[in-house]
Each structure stands twice: as structure tokens, then as C-alpha cells.
mmCIF file of the C-alpha atoms, coordinates in Angstrom:
data_MODEL
# 
_entry.id   MODEL 
# 
loop_
_atom_site.group_PDB 
_atom_site.id 
_atom_site.type_symbol 
_atom_site.label_atom_id 
_atom_site.label_alt_id 
_atom_site.label_comp_id 
_atom_site.label_asym_id 
_atom_site.label_entity_id 
_atom_site.label_seq_id 
_atom_site.pdbx_PDB_ins_code 
_atom_site.Cartn_x 
_atom_site.Cartn_y 
_atom_site.Cartn_z 
_atom_site.occupancy 
_atom_site.B_iso_or_equiv 
_atom_site.pdbx_formal_charge 
_atom_site.auth_seq_id 
_atom_site.auth_comp_id 
_atom_site.auth_asym_id 
_atom_site.auth_atom_id 
_atom_site.pdbx_PDB_model_num 
ATOM 1   C CA . MET A 1 1   ? -157.016 168.904 74.375 1.00 0.00 ? 1   MET A CA 1 
ATOM 2   C CA . LYS A 1 2   ? -158.159 168.326 70.795 1.00 0.00 ? 2   LYS A CA 1 
ATOM 3   C CA . LYS A 1 3   ? -157.644 170.738 67.917 1.00 0.00 ? 3   LYS A CA 1 
ATOM 4   C CA . MET A 1 4   ? -159.929 170.624 64.898 1.00 0.00 ? 4   MET A CA 1 
ATOM 5   C CA . SER A 1 5   ? -159.801 173.023 62.005 1.00 0.00 ? 5   SER A CA 1 
ATOM 6   C CA . ARG A 1 6   ? -160.217 176.132 64.168 1.00 0.00 ? 6   ARG A CA 1 
ATOM 7   C CA . ILE A 1 7   ? -161.721 175.512 67.623 1.00 0.00 ? 7   ILE A CA 1 
ATOM 8   C CA . THR A 1 8   ? -159.650 174.115 70.477 1.00 0.00 ? 8   THR A CA 1 
ATOM 9   C CA . PHE A 1 9   ? -161.580 171.740 72.752 1.00 0.00 ? 9   PHE A CA 1 
ATOM 10  C CA . GLU A 1 10  ? -160.748 171.182 76.407 1.00 0.00 ? 10  GLU A CA 1 
ATOM 11  C CA . GLU A 1 11  ? -162.503 169.411 79.271 1.00 0.00 ? 11  GLU A CA 1 
ATOM 12  C CA . LEU A 1 12  ? -162.761 170.119 82.981 1.00 0.00 ? 12  LEU A CA 1 
ATOM 13  C CA . SER A 1 13  ? -161.684 167.215 85.187 1.00 0.00 ? 13  SER A CA 1 
ATOM 14  C CA . GLU A 1 14  ? -165.273 167.049 86.492 1.00 0.00 ? 14  GLU A CA 1 
ATOM 15  C CA . PHE A 1 15  ? -166.500 166.659 82.912 1.00 0.00 ? 15  PHE A CA 1 
ATOM 16  C CA . ASN A 1 16  ? -164.147 163.701 82.449 1.00 0.00 ? 16  ASN A CA 1 
ATOM 17  C CA . SER A 1 17  ? -165.600 162.134 85.611 1.00 0.00 ? 17  SER A CA 1 
ATOM 18  C CA . ASP A 1 18  ? -169.125 162.656 84.252 1.00 0.00 ? 18  ASP A CA 1 
ATOM 19  C CA . LEU A 1 19  ? -168.079 161.047 80.975 1.00 0.00 ? 19  LEU A CA 1 
ATOM 20  C CA . ARG A 1 20  ? -166.496 157.995 82.636 1.00 0.00 ? 20  ARG A CA 1 
ATOM 21  C CA . ILE A 1 21  ? -169.700 157.327 84.577 1.00 0.00 ? 21  ILE A CA 1 
ATOM 22  C CA . LEU A 1 22  ? -171.980 157.786 81.558 1.00 0.00 ? 22  LEU A CA 1 
ATOM 23  C CA . LEU A 1 23  ? -169.774 155.637 79.297 1.00 0.00 ? 23  LEU A CA 1 
ATOM 24  C CA . LYS A 1 24  ? -170.761 152.618 81.406 1.00 0.00 ? 24  LYS A CA 1 
ATOM 25  C CA . LYS A 1 25  ? -174.369 153.082 80.266 1.00 0.00 ? 25  LYS A CA 1 
ATOM 26  C CA . TYR A 1 26  ? -173.846 154.695 76.857 1.00 0.00 ? 26  TYR A CA 1 
ATOM 27  C CA . ARG A 1 27  ? -170.913 153.007 75.123 1.00 0.00 ? 27  ARG A CA 1 
ATOM 28  C CA . SER A 1 28  ? -171.169 155.150 71.970 1.00 0.00 ? 28  SER A CA 1 
ATOM 29  C CA . LEU A 1 29  ? -170.715 158.389 73.899 1.00 0.00 ? 29  LEU A CA 1 
ATOM 30  C CA . ASN A 1 30  ? -167.115 159.073 72.803 1.00 0.00 ? 30  ASN A CA 1 
ATOM 31  C CA . ASP A 1 31  ? -168.162 158.760 69.144 1.00 0.00 ? 31  ASP A CA 1 
ATOM 32  C CA . ASP A 1 32  ? -171.294 160.835 69.781 1.00 0.00 ? 32  ASP A CA 1 
ATOM 33  C CA . LEU A 1 33  ? -169.195 163.602 71.352 1.00 0.00 ? 33  LEU A CA 1 
ATOM 34  C CA . GLU A 1 34  ? -166.827 163.552 68.386 1.00 0.00 ? 34  GLU A CA 1 
ATOM 35  C CA . VAL A 1 35  ? -169.782 164.260 66.070 1.00 0.00 ? 35  VAL A CA 1 
ATOM 36  C CA . LEU A 1 36  ? -170.838 167.070 68.405 1.00 0.00 ? 36  LEU A CA 1 
ATOM 37  C CA . ARG A 1 37  ? -167.302 168.535 68.353 1.00 0.00 ? 37  ARG A CA 1 
ATOM 38  C CA . LYS A 1 38  ? -167.467 168.672 64.558 1.00 0.00 ? 38  LYS A CA 1 
ATOM 39  C CA . ASP A 1 39  ? -170.820 170.483 64.756 1.00 0.00 ? 39  ASP A CA 1 
ATOM 40  C CA . LEU A 1 40  ? -169.505 172.923 67.348 1.00 0.00 ? 40  LEU A CA 1 
ATOM 41  C CA . ASN A 1 41  ? -166.414 173.554 65.260 1.00 0.00 ? 41  ASN A CA 1 
ATOM 42  C CA . ASP A 1 42  ? -168.696 174.800 62.460 1.00 0.00 ? 42  ASP A CA 1 
ATOM 43  C CA . GLU A 1 43  ? -171.167 176.655 64.703 1.00 0.00 ? 43  GLU A CA 1 
ATOM 44  C CA . PRO A 1 44  ? -169.823 177.059 68.258 1.00 0.00 ? 44  PRO A CA 1 
ATOM 45  C CA . GLY A 1 45  ? -172.498 179.447 69.581 1.00 0.00 ? 45  GLY A CA 1 
ATOM 46  C CA . GLU A 1 46  ? -176.028 178.752 70.705 1.00 0.00 ? 46  GLU A CA 1 
ATOM 47  C CA . LYS A 1 47  ? -178.481 177.315 68.183 1.00 0.00 ? 47  LYS A CA 1 
ATOM 48  C CA . PRO A 1 48  ? -182.025 177.264 69.577 1.00 0.00 ? 48  PRO A CA 1 
ATOM 49  C CA . PRO A 1 49  ? -183.807 174.894 70.067 1.00 0.00 ? 49  PRO A CA 1 
ATOM 50  C CA . PHE A 1 50  ? -180.774 172.589 70.194 1.00 0.00 ? 50  PHE A CA 1 
ATOM 51  C CA . SER A 1 51  ? -178.665 174.750 72.485 1.00 0.00 ? 51  SER A CA 1 
ATOM 52  C CA . PHE A 1 52  ? -179.025 177.968 74.430 1.00 0.00 ? 52  PHE A CA 1 
ATOM 53  C CA . HIS A 1 53  ? -177.071 180.436 76.564 1.00 0.00 ? 53  HIS A CA 1 
ATOM 54  C CA . ILE A 1 54  ? -177.404 179.924 80.333 1.00 0.00 ? 54  ILE A CA 1 
ATOM 55  C CA . SER A 1 55  ? -178.043 183.255 82.030 1.00 0.00 ? 55  SER A CA 1 
ATOM 56  C CA . GLY A 1 56  ? -178.199 184.340 85.649 1.00 0.00 ? 56  GLY A CA 1 
ATOM 57  C CA . LEU A 1 57  ? -174.872 182.841 86.696 1.00 0.00 ? 57  LEU A CA 1 
ATOM 58  C CA . GLY A 1 58  ? -173.222 186.149 87.579 1.00 0.00 ? 58  GLY A CA 1 
ATOM 59  C CA . ILE A 1 59  ? -170.181 185.388 85.418 1.00 0.00 ? 59  ILE A CA 1 
ATOM 60  C CA . LYS A 1 60  ? -168.998 186.918 82.148 1.00 0.00 ? 60  LYS A CA 1 
ATOM 61  C CA . THR A 1 61  ? -168.051 183.652 80.427 1.00 0.00 ? 61  THR A CA 1 
ATOM 62  C CA . CYS A 1 62  ? -170.535 182.514 77.781 1.00 0.00 ? 62  CYS A CA 1 
ATOM 63  C CA . ILE A 1 63  ? -171.991 179.223 79.048 1.00 0.00 ? 63  ILE A CA 1 
ATOM 64  C CA . ILE A 1 64  ? -174.099 177.160 76.646 1.00 0.00 ? 64  ILE A CA 1 
ATOM 65  C CA . LYS A 1 65  ? -176.227 174.086 77.284 1.00 0.00 ? 65  LYS A CA 1 
ATOM 66  C CA . VAL A 1 66  ? -176.808 171.608 74.470 1.00 0.00 ? 66  VAL A CA 1 
ATOM 67  C CA . LYS A 1 67  ? -180.132 169.827 74.890 1.00 0.00 ? 67  LYS A CA 1 
ATOM 68  C CA . LYS A 1 68  ? -180.260 167.846 71.673 1.00 0.00 ? 68  LYS A CA 1 
ATOM 69  C CA . ILE A 1 69  ? -177.426 165.299 71.584 1.00 0.00 ? 69  ILE A CA 1 
ATOM 70  C CA . ALA A 1 70  ? -177.768 162.296 69.318 1.00 0.00 ? 70  ALA A CA 1 
ATOM 71  C CA . CYS A 1 71  ? -176.629 159.138 71.110 1.00 0.00 ? 71  CYS A CA 1 
ATOM 72  C CA . LYS A 1 72  ? -176.307 155.880 69.164 1.00 0.00 ? 72  LYS A CA 1 
ATOM 73  C CA . SER A 1 73  ? -176.577 153.880 72.411 1.00 0.00 ? 73  SER A CA 1 
ATOM 74  C CA . LEU A 1 74  ? -180.121 155.166 72.874 1.00 0.00 ? 74  LEU A CA 1 
ATOM 75  C CA . LYS A 1 75  ? -181.651 153.565 69.817 1.00 0.00 ? 75  LYS A CA 1 
ATOM 76  C CA . GLY A 1 76  ? -184.775 155.203 68.470 1.00 0.00 ? 76  GLY A CA 1 
ATOM 77  C CA . LYS A 1 77  ? -184.243 158.388 70.491 1.00 0.00 ? 77  LYS A CA 1 
ATOM 78  C CA . GLY A 1 78  ? -182.308 160.402 67.895 1.00 0.00 ? 78  GLY A CA 1 
ATOM 79  C CA . VAL A 1 79  ? -181.477 163.841 69.265 1.00 0.00 ? 79  VAL A CA 1 
ATOM 80  C CA . ASN A 1 80  ? -184.057 163.348 72.032 1.00 0.00 ? 80  ASN A CA 1 
ATOM 81  C CA . SER A 1 81  ? -181.634 161.170 73.981 1.00 0.00 ? 81  SER A CA 1 
ATOM 82  C CA . GLY A 1 82  ? -181.987 163.175 77.192 1.00 0.00 ? 82  GLY A CA 1 
ATOM 83  C CA . LEU A 1 83  ? -178.260 163.859 77.389 1.00 0.00 ? 83  LEU A CA 1 
ATOM 84  C CA . ARG A 1 84  ? -177.163 167.383 78.250 1.00 0.00 ? 84  ARG A CA 1 
ATOM 85  C CA . LEU A 1 85  ? -173.781 169.000 77.619 1.00 0.00 ? 85  LEU A CA 1 
ATOM 86  C CA . VAL A 1 86  ? -172.742 172.288 79.208 1.00 0.00 ? 86  VAL A CA 1 
ATOM 87  C CA . TYR A 1 87  ? -169.739 174.139 77.844 1.00 0.00 ? 87  TYR A CA 1 
ATOM 88  C CA . ALA A 1 88  ? -167.960 177.474 78.050 1.00 0.00 ? 88  ALA A CA 1 
ATOM 89  C CA . HIS A 1 89  ? -167.425 179.258 74.746 1.00 0.00 ? 89  HIS A CA 1 
ATOM 90  C CA . PHE A 1 90  ? -164.481 181.635 74.474 1.00 0.00 ? 90  PHE A CA 1 
ATOM 91  C CA . GLU A 1 91  ? -165.198 183.206 71.091 1.00 0.00 ? 91  GLU A CA 1 
ATOM 92  C CA . LYS A 1 92  ? -162.094 185.410 70.790 1.00 0.00 ? 92  LYS A CA 1 
ATOM 93  C CA . GLU A 1 93  ? -159.782 182.541 71.744 1.00 0.00 ? 93  GLU A CA 1 
ATOM 94  C CA . GLU A 1 94  ? -161.662 180.078 69.507 1.00 0.00 ? 94  GLU A CA 1 
ATOM 95  C CA . ARG A 1 95  ? -161.845 177.706 72.450 1.00 0.00 ? 95  ARG A CA 1 
ATOM 96  C CA . ILE A 1 96  ? -164.544 175.541 74.016 1.00 0.00 ? 96  ILE A CA 1 
ATOM 97  C CA . VAL A 1 97  ? -164.291 173.963 77.452 1.00 0.00 ? 97  VAL A CA 1 
ATOM 98  C CA . PHE A 1 98  ? -166.662 171.070 78.156 1.00 0.00 ? 98  PHE A CA 1 
ATOM 99  C CA . ALA A 1 99  ? -167.859 171.590 81.737 1.00 0.00 ? 99  ALA A CA 1 
ATOM 100 C CA . GLU A 1 100 ? -170.609 169.065 82.407 1.00 0.00 ? 100 GLU A CA 1 
ATOM 101 C CA . LEU A 1 101 ? -172.344 166.068 80.877 1.00 0.00 ? 101 LEU A CA 1 
ATOM 102 C CA . TYR A 1 102 ? -175.433 164.457 82.367 1.00 0.00 ? 102 TYR A CA 1 
ATOM 103 C CA . HIS A 1 103 ? -178.689 162.677 81.565 1.00 0.00 ? 103 HIS A CA 1 
ATOM 104 C CA . LYS A 1 104 ? -181.844 164.630 82.346 1.00 0.00 ? 104 LYS A CA 1 
ATOM 105 C CA . ASN A 1 105 ? -183.258 161.627 84.253 1.00 0.00 ? 105 ASN A CA 1 
ATOM 106 C CA . ASP A 1 106 ? -180.272 161.743 86.638 1.00 0.00 ? 106 ASP A CA 1 
ATOM 107 C CA . LYS A 1 107 ? -180.483 165.448 87.462 1.00 0.00 ? 107 LYS A CA 1 
ATOM 108 C CA . GLU A 1 108 ? -182.770 168.316 86.616 1.00 0.00 ? 108 GLU A CA 1 
ATOM 109 C CA . ASN A 1 109 ? -180.333 171.134 85.818 1.00 0.00 ? 109 ASN A CA 1 
ATOM 110 C CA . GLU A 1 110 ? -176.705 171.997 85.318 1.00 0.00 ? 110 GLU A CA 1 
ATOM 111 C CA . ASP A 1 111 ? -174.362 172.366 88.300 1.00 0.00 ? 111 ASP A CA 1 
ATOM 112 C CA . ARG A 1 112 ? -174.305 176.147 88.589 1.00 0.00 ? 112 ARG A CA 1 
ATOM 113 C CA . GLU A 1 113 ? -171.775 176.026 91.429 1.00 0.00 ? 113 GLU A CA 1 
ATOM 114 C CA . ARG A 1 114 ? -169.360 174.090 89.214 1.00 0.00 ? 114 ARG A CA 1 
ATOM 115 C CA . LEU A 1 115 ? -169.727 176.713 86.498 1.00 0.00 ? 115 LEU A CA 1 
ATOM 116 C CA . LYS A 1 116 ? -169.156 179.598 88.920 1.00 0.00 ? 116 LYS A CA 1 
ATOM 117 C CA . ARG A 1 117 ? -166.156 177.804 90.445 1.00 0.00 ? 117 ARG A CA 1 
ATOM 118 C CA . ASN A 1 118 ? -164.444 177.211 87.076 1.00 0.00 ? 118 ASN A CA 1 
ATOM 119 C CA . PHE A 1 119 ? -165.323 180.294 85.039 1.00 0.00 ? 119 PHE A CA 1 
ATOM 120 C CA . ARG A 1 120 ? -165.400 184.061 85.594 1.00 0.00 ? 120 ARG A CA 1 
# 
């Protein structure tokens, strides 16, 4: 768990597994996620077109998908790296839980079952 100026960041164990796998291909990913944490600390909600709320899950938790993640390991791609981050935003608690990280070439969409299993 990491605490920045106001938002507490946590990760699901499945997220950590996703990260370990992706770090083999994208060595800068830890640094890239740190930059993203700083951005989320300033503006934790959805920011179209970079991120948006995922609806239709049948849960009350606010789930947001970030589509535009800058990855230094993908030179020349900028924020169009193809990496996707899914997180739960608990506004009142000032807490974010990273739920899933994947590359769009590896899978089409977020794991909705994982989100339903871990959040209400």
C-alpha cells in the first residue's frame, strides 16, 4: 500500500500477477505506474478520453478503465501504448485499488468476473 499526498493506493493480488508478467516485456512499467499514481492522486476520477467509468457490472463500486498509459518501454507510442489499467475508486475513503493491468493485444476487455468477485 502506498500513500501519496491524499489518495491511498492498493493492489489486488491478481493485479500484482498481471504486473509481474507484463514487467518481463515492459521493464519501465513500475516507473510508468508511479507517474500514473501521481496523476490519479491529482484527478482520481474518470477523464475522457483517457479514462472512463465501466458500467453494466451490477456493482456499486466505481470502476474506471484507463486507456491512455504512457509506457517508456514502448518507444514512439506515447500514451497510445495499448496498456490498460482497471481500478476501483472509493471517493469518500480517498482510496484507489488497482484491479487489472493488461495489453490490448493480449485480451480484448477487462475481466468483469474479477471485478464482480472483488468489489460490491
